[in-house]
N, C-alpha and C positions, 0 to 999 in steps of 0.2 A: 411882871409875867410871872405866872405860877410855877413854882418849882416841881418838877416830875419826881415823884416818889418811887420806890421800888415796886410797890403794888400796882401802880398804874401802868408802869412799863411791862410788867408781867401780864396784866390783863390785855394790854394791847398786843403783846407778842402772842399770847394763847389765842386771841380772837382772829389775828392774822393766819396762825397755823391751822385754825379751824375751817376758816374760808378757803384757804388753799387746799386743804384736806377734801373738802366737799366738792370743790370745782375738779380736783383729780379724779375723785370717785366718778362723778357725772360724765367726765370727758372719757374715762375708761369705759364705762358702761355704754356709751355710744359709739366709741371709736373701736373697740375690740371687735364687736360683732360686724361692723362695716368692713374692717381689714380682712377678717376671715371671709366674709362673703366675696370681696373683691379678690382675694388670693385663691379661693377654692372653685368659684364658679365662673362660666362664661355666659354672658348675657347681652341683649342688644343695649347699647348705649354705655357699655362698660368703659371703652376708651375715654368718652367724654366725661363720665363720672370719675375716673381716676385722674383725668387732666384738671377738673374743678377740685378735687382734694389736694392734689399737689400745690395748686395755685393758692388754695386757702392755707396750706402749711407755710408757703413762702411769704404771704403777705404779713407784714408787721402788724402788731395789735393796734397801734395808732391809727393805722390806714383803716382797719376793720371797724374800729369804733366811730371814726369820722363817717364811714359809709352808713353805719347804723344810725347815726344822729341825722344825716340827711334823709334816711329813709323813714325814720319813726317820728321825727319832730315836724311840726307845721312849717316852721320857717328855716329848716336845716341849712 
């Protein structure tokens, strides 16, 4: 087995931080406007939308991943 050196570990760590940062920026860009709209406005279907948002926040990532696999893959 190849020994991991410091440069490789630093590269892996920086790439992980980059991916996490991009995911955070995307989720903030989508989630904050939706949260503001849900908090500030009353509209038809608001209760249903809030329920689906809360259900999505409560679902574990593994379950969401399995649902995505079943939806998008042919033999899910």
